[in-house]
C-alpha positions as CSV (number, residue, x, y, z in Angstrom):
1,X,-51.2,-101.9,-37.1
2,X,-49.1,-98.7,-37.2
3,X,-52.1,-96.8,-38.7
4,X,-54.2,-97.7,-35.7
5,X,-51.7,-96.2,-33.3
6,X,-51.3,-93.0,-35.3
7,X,-54.9,-92.4,-36.4
8,X,-58.2,-92.8,-34.6
9,X,-59.8,-94.9,-37.4
10,X,-63.3,-94.8,-35.7
11,X,-63.3,-91.1,-35.7
12,X,-62.0,-91.0,-39.3
13,X,-64.9,-93.2,-40.5
14,X,-67.4,-91.1,-38.6
15,X,-66.1,-87.9,-40.3
16,X,-66.1,-89.6,-43.7
17,X,-69.7,-90.9,-43.4
18,X,-71.0,-87.6,-42.1
19,X,-69.3,-85.7,-44.9
20,X,-70.7,-88.0,-47.6
21,X,-74.2,-88.0,-46.2
22,X,-74.2,-84.2,-45.6
23,X,-72.8,-83.5,-49.1
24,X,-75.3,-85.7,-50.8
25,X,-78.1,-84.5,-48.6
26,X,-77.5,-80.8,-49.4
27,X,-77.2,-81.5,-53.1
28,X,-80.4,-83.6,-53.1
29,X,-82.2,-80.9,-51.1
30,X,-81.1,-78.2,-53.6
31,X,-82.2,-80.4,-56.5
32,X,-85.7,-80.8,-55.0
33,X,-85.8,-77.0,-54.8
34,X,-85.0,-76.8,-58.5
35,X,-87.7,-79.3,-59.2
36,X,-90.2,-77.2,-57.1
37,X,-89.3,-74.1,-59.1
38,X,-89.8,-76.0,-62.3
39,X,-93.3,-77.0,-61.2
40,X,-94.1,-73.4,-60.3
41,X,-92.9,-72.0,-63.6
42,X,-94.7,-74.6,-65.7
43,X,-98.0,-74.5,-63.8
44,X,-98.2,-70.8,-62.9
45,X,-101.7,-71.2,-61.4
46,X,-103.4,-73.6,-59.1
47,X,-102.4,-75.5,-56.0
48,X,-99.6,-77.4,-57.7
49,X,-97.8,-74.1,-58.5
50,X,-98.2,-72.9,-54.9
51,X,-97.0,-76.2,-53.5
52,X,-94.0,-76.2,-55.9
53,X,-93.1,-72.7,-54.9
54,X,-93.5,-73.5,-51.2
55,X,-91.4,-76.7,-51.5
56,X,-88.7,-74.8,-53.4
57,X,-88.5,-72.0,-50.8
58,X,-88.2,-74.6,-48.0
59,X,-85.6,-76.6,-49.8
60,X,-83.5,-73.5,-50.7
61,X,-83.7,-72.2,-47.1
62,X,-82.7,-75.5,-45.6
63,X,-79.8,-75.7,-48.1
64,X,-78.7,-72.2,-47.2
65,X,-79.0,-73.0,-43.5
66,X,-76.8,-76.1,-43.9
67,X,-74.1,-74.1,-45.7
68,X,-74.2,-71.4,-43.1
69,X,-74.0,-73.9,-40.3
70,X,-71.0,-75.6,-41.9
71,X,-69.2,-72.3,-42.3
72,X,-70.0,-71.3,-38.7
73,X,-68.7,-74.6,-37.4
74,X,-65.5,-74.3,-39.3
75,X,-64.9,-70.7,-38.2
76,X,-65.8,-71.4,-34.6
77,X,-62.9,-73.8,-34.1
C-alpha cells in the first residue's frame, strides 16, 4: 500500500476518467460536424442541407469552445 500513501488514487482515477471522456467527446463532436458538412455539400438545397450546415456549425463551435476552455484552465493555474 505504498502507492496509496504517495498518490491520491481517487483523484487520479477522476482525472483519468474525465480526460478520456473529454477527449472522446471532443473528437466525436468534431466528427459530427464533419458529417454535417458532408450532408450540406451533398444536398446543397432543401431543409437537409440547412440542418446539416447548422449542425456542423454548432458542433465546430462547441469543439472550439472545449479546446479554448481547456487551454484557459491550463494557463490559469
